[in-house]
C-alpha positions in Angstrom: 0.1 -30.8 9.5 -0.2 -28.4 12.4 1.1 -31.1 14.8 4.4 -31.1 13.0 5.1 -27.5 13.8 5.8 -24.7 11.4 9.5 -25.4 10.7 9.1 -29.1 10.3 6.1 -28.6 8.1 8.0 -26.3 5.7 10.9 -28.7 5.4 8.5 -31.6 4.8 6.6 -29.8 2.1 9.9 -28.7 0.4 10.9 -32.4 0.3 7.6 -33.5 -1.1 7.5 -30.7 -3.7 11.1 -31.5 -4.7 10.0 -35.1 -5.4 6.9 -33.8 -7.4 9.1 -31.5 -9.4 11.5 -34.3 -10.3 8.6 -36.5 -11.2 7.0 -33.9 -13.5 10.3 -33.3 -15.3 10.8 -37.0 -15.7 7.3 -37.3 -17.3 8.1 -34.3 -19.6 11.3 -36.0 -20.6 9.6 -39.3 -21.5 6.8 -37.5 -23.4 8.6 -35.0 -25.4 5.7 -34.7 -27.9 3.2 -34.3 -25.1 2.3 -30.7 -24.0 3.8 -29.9 -20.6 0.3 -28.9 -19.4 -0.7 -32.6 -19.5 2.2 -33.6 -17.3 0.7 -32.3 -14.1 -0.3 -33.7 -10.7 -4.0 -34.3 -10.0 -3.9 -31.4 -7.6 -1.3 -28.7 -8.2 -1.0 -27.7 -4.6 -1.4 -28.7 -1.0 -3.4 -26.4 1.2 -5.3 -26.4 4.5 -7.2 -24.0 6.7 -8.3 -23.7 10.3 -10.7 -21.4 12.1 -10.2 -20.1 15.7 -11.6 -17.3 17.8 -11.0 -14.1 15.8 -8.8 -15.6 13.1 -9.0 -17.5 9.8 -5.8 -19.0 8.4 -5.1 -20.6 5.1 -1.7 -22.2 4.4 -0.6 -23.4 1.0 2.4 -24.9 -0.8 2.8 -25.4 -4.5 5.8 -26.3 -6.7 6.2 -23.6 -9.4 6.4 -26.2 -12.2 2.9 -27.4 -11.5 1.3 -23.9 -11.7 -0.6 -23.0 -14.8 1.4 -20.9 -17.4 -0.8 -18.0 -18.3 1.6 -16.4 -20.8 5.2 -16.8 -21.8 7.5 -15.3 -24.4 9.7 -16.9 -27.0 12.3 -18.1 -27.4 12.2 -20.7 -24.7 14.6 -20.3 -21.8 18.0 -22.0 -21.9 18.4 -25.2 -19.9 20.2 -23.6 -17.0 17.6 -20.9 -16.5 14.9 -23.4 -16.8 16.5 -25.4 -13.9 16.5 -22.4 -11.6 12.9 -21.5 -12.4 11.6 -25.0 -12.0 13.2 -25.8 -8.7 11.3 -23.4 -6.5 8.0 -23.6 -4.6 5.4 -21.1 -3.7 4.6 -20.8 0.1 1.6 -18.7 1.0 -0.2 -17.7 4.2 -3.5 -16.0 4.3 -4.5 -14.7 7.8 -7.8 -12.8 8.2 -9.1 -11.3 11.5 -12.9 -11.6 12.0 -15.1 -10.0 14.6 -18.8 -10.4 15.4 -20.7 -7.3 16.6 -24.3 -7.7 17.8 -26.4 -4.7 16.9 -30.0 -3.9 17.7 -31.5 -5.2 14.4 -28.7 -7.3 12.9 -25.4 -9.0 13.5 -22.3 -7.4 11.9 -19.5 -9.7 10.8 -16.3 -7.7 10.2 -13.3 -9.1 8.4 -9.9 -7.4 7.8 -6.4 -8.4 6.7 -4.0 -9.6 9.4 -1.2 -11.0 7.2 -0.9 -12.0 3.6 2.5 -13.6 2.9 3.9 -15.1 -0.2 7.4 -16.5 -0.7 9.1 -18.3 -3.6 11.6 -20.7 -1.9 14.3 -22.8 -3.6 14.0 -26.6 -3.4 17.7 -27.4 -3.9 20.9 -26.2 -2.4 22.7 -23.0 -3.5 25.6 -25.1 -4.8 23.3 -27.1 -7.1 21.6 -23.9 -8.3 25.0 -22.5 -9.4 26.2 -25.8 -11.0 23.1 -26.7 -13.0 21.2 -23.4 -12.9 22.0 -19.7 -13.1 22.0 -19.1 -9.3 19.3 -18.5 -6.7 18.5 -14.9 -7.8 16.7 -16.0 -11.0 13.2 -16.9 -9.9 9.6 -15.8 -10.1 8.1 -13.1 -7.9 4.5 -12.4 -6.8 2.8 -10.0 -9.2 -0.9 -10.2 -8.2 -2.9 -11.7 -5.3 -6.7 -11.9 -5.4 -9.1 -13.2 -2.7 -12.8 -13.7 -2.6 -14.6 -14.1 0.7 -18.2 -15.5 0.4 -20.7 -16.4 3.2 -22.5 -19.7 2.5 -25.8 -18.6 3.9 -26.7 -16.1 1.2 -30.3 -15.8 2.2 -29.4 -14.5 5.6 -27.2 -11.6 4.4 -28.8 -8.2 4.6 -25.9 -6.2 3.0 -22.2 -6.0 2.5 -19.9 -3.0 2.8 -16.2 -2.3 2.0 -14.1 0.3 3.8 -11.7 1.3 1.0 -12.7 3.8 -1.6 -11.6 3.5 -5.2 -8.4 5.4 -6.0 -8.6 9.2 -6.2 -4.9 10.1 -6.9 -3.6 13.6 -6.5 -1.9 14.8 -9.7 0.8 17.4 -9.7 0.4 19.6 -12.8 2.8 22.3 -13.8 2.4 24.4 -16.9 5.1 26.3 -18.7 4.2 28.9 -21.3 6.5 31.1 -23.4 5.8 33.9 -25.9 8.2 35.0 -28.5 7.7 38.1 -30.6 9.9 39.6 -33.4 9.6 42.8 -35.5 11.4 43.4 -38.7 11.4 47.0 -40.1 10.9 46.1 -43.8 7.8 44.0 -42.8 4.8 45.9 -41.5 3.5 42.9 -39.7 4.8 41.7 -36.3 5.5 37.9 -36.2 4.4 36.4 -33.0 4.9 32.8 -32.0 3.2 31.2 -28.9 4.1 27.9 -27.3 2.6 26.3 -24.2 3.8 23.1 -22.5 2.2 21.1 -19.8 3.8 18.3 -17.7 2.1 16.0 -15.2 3.6 13.9 -12.5 1.7 11.1 -10.6 3.3 9.4 -7.6 2.3 5.7 -7.4 3.3 2.9 -5.0 4.4 -0.3 -6.7 1.6 -2.3 -5.0 -2.0 -1.2 -5.5 -4.8 -2.6 -3.2 -8.4 -2.6 -4.3 -11.7 -3.7 -2.6 -14.8 -4.5 -4.6 -18.1 -6.4 -4.2 -19.9 -9.0 -6.4 -23.3 -10.0 -4.9 -22.4 -10.9 -1.3 -18.8 -11.7 -2.1 -16.0 -9.4 -1.0 -13.1 -9.2 -3.5 -9.6 -8.1 -2.4 -6.9 -7.5 -5.0 -3.2 -6.6 -4.8 -1.6 -5.6 -8.1 2.1 -5.0 -8.7 2.7 -2.2 -11.2 5.7 -1.4 -13.4 7.4 1.7 -11.9 8.3 3.1 -15.3 5.0 2.9 -17.3 2.5 2.1 -14.5 1.2 -1.1 -16.2 0.1 -4.2 -14.2 3.0 -6.6 -14.3 1.1 -9.8 -14.3 -0.7 -8.9 -17.6 2.1 -7.2 -19.5 5.7 -7.7 -20.4 8.7 -5.4 -20.7 10.2 -4.3 -24.0 13.3 -5.9 -25.3 15.2 -2.7 -24.6 14.0 -2.8 -20.9 15.0 -6.5 -20.6 18.6 -5.6 -21.6 18.7 -2.4 -19.6 20.9 -3.0 -16.5 19.2 -0.2 -14.6 15.6 -1.4 -15.1 13.6 -1.5 -11.9 13.3 -5.3 -12.0 17.1 -5.8 -12.3 18.8 -6.6 -9.0 15.3 -6.5 -7.6 16.0 -8.4 -4.3 18.8 -6.1 -3.2 18.1 -2.5 -4.3 16.7 0.0 -1.8 13.5 0.5 -3.8 12.5 -3.1 -4.1 8.8 -3.9 -3.8 9.7 -7.3 -2.2 11.3 -8.6 0.9 15.1 -9.5 0.8 14.1 -13.1 0.1 11.9 -12.1 -2.9 8.5 -12.5 -1.2 5.8 -10.0 -0.2 4.0 -9.3 3.1 0.7 -7.4 3.2 -0.1 -6.6 6.9 -2.8 -4.7 8.7 -0.7 -1.5 9.1 -1.2 -0.6 5.5 -3.9 -3.0 4.2 -6.1 -3.3 7.3 -9.2 -2.0 5.7 -12.2 -4.1 6.7 -15.2 -5.7 4.9 -18.4 -6.1 6.8 -21.6 -8.1 6.3 -24.9 -7.4 8.1 -26.5 -10.8 8.9 -30.1 -11.5 10.0 -30.3 -11.5 13.8 -32.3 -14.8 13.6 -29.0 -16.5 12.9 -27.6 -15.7 16.4 -25.8 -18.7 17.8 -25.4 -20.5 14.5 -22.1 -21.6 12.9 -21.6 -20.0 9.5 -19.6 -21.5 6.7 -17.4 -19.1 4.6 -15.5 -19.8 1.4 -12.1 -18.2 0.9 -11.1 -18.5 -2.7 -7.9 -17.1 -4.1 -5.5 -16.7 -7.0 -1.8 -16.0 -6.9 0.2 -14.9 -10.0 3.9 -15.4 -10.2 5.9 -13.6 -12.9 9.5 -14.1 -14.1 11.4 -11.1 -15.6 15.2 -11.5 -15.8 17.1 -10.3 -12.7 20.9 -10.7 -13.3 20.8 -13.4 -16.1 20.9 -12.0 -19.7 17.7 -13.4 -21.4 14.6 -12.2 -23.2 12.4 -14.8 -21.7 9.5 -13.8 -19.5 6.5 -15.7 -18.1 3.6 -15.5 -15.7 2.0 -18.5 -13.9 -1.2 -18.7 -11.9 -2.4 -20.8 -8.9 -6.0 -21.2 -7.7 -7.0 -22.4 -4.2 -10.2 -22.8 -2.3 -10.8 -23.4 1.5 -13.8 -23.4 3.8 -13.6 -21.7 7.2 -16.2 -21.3 10.0 -17.5 -18.6 12.3 -20.0 -18.8 15.2 -22.3 -15.9 15.5 -22.0 -15.1 19.2 
């Protein structure tokens, strides 16, 4: 695929995934009594990886219709909305920098984020989206990305370290207290009432990044949070009132100034903000060997209404796995 060049590759994959989307919809139409989960391709996505000096890259493409539906609301979406949601594909790029540092008693392998990019791109023209769908603005958006990086030679790993601490947010707390007293001459007792109020404000970014470790596996997570109640978007759903509220944060989400996405509706996580590293200490006896590493990941896409009036919401998930290589020199 690399021989085609980036632009030709993207156009080719959009053509392929348009054909796959049409095929799945045709199968669903012919098998109305068959669950849609059974009308899937043998492999829901196409992905590949390559390793070069200092860089690992994973490229993936997946039609939205072939992604696993984790949860959805009822009633089902209307036919026009369903058309707009189905005729999109997920395009993802995972780029990780790696560096080998030879120490006196071990070899340190350091990995950090170069670029994580996810876009949801239309498979048909704007004209067709307006005629048969509800426009190009009704589509899924990335709500969570998770990566696991695991060395194959487990016995040669001495330790693993992450560079990002768990969150320790600063809370702004202001306390307001008031005392009211009254005295009535016929009554020998003074009536005193006391009231104390406390308010707390926490400033949160829409995307939260976490690092964790399981055995010798480094786990990287990016979560999108609801700016109103702070809940994780991929595992929750807005209230019916919020869905009909024109000023909700997810309304006009690709054009407002506080959007947590790019203008096209995707996300970019780069080293300027998410460049924290993960490092493995490897037995020095492995010097000169080529190590195999597994990059496993999950991407969640969520749909909440943008401009279209509907109560329908859903979240889909994609899983991928690629092998990359690193020579310890």
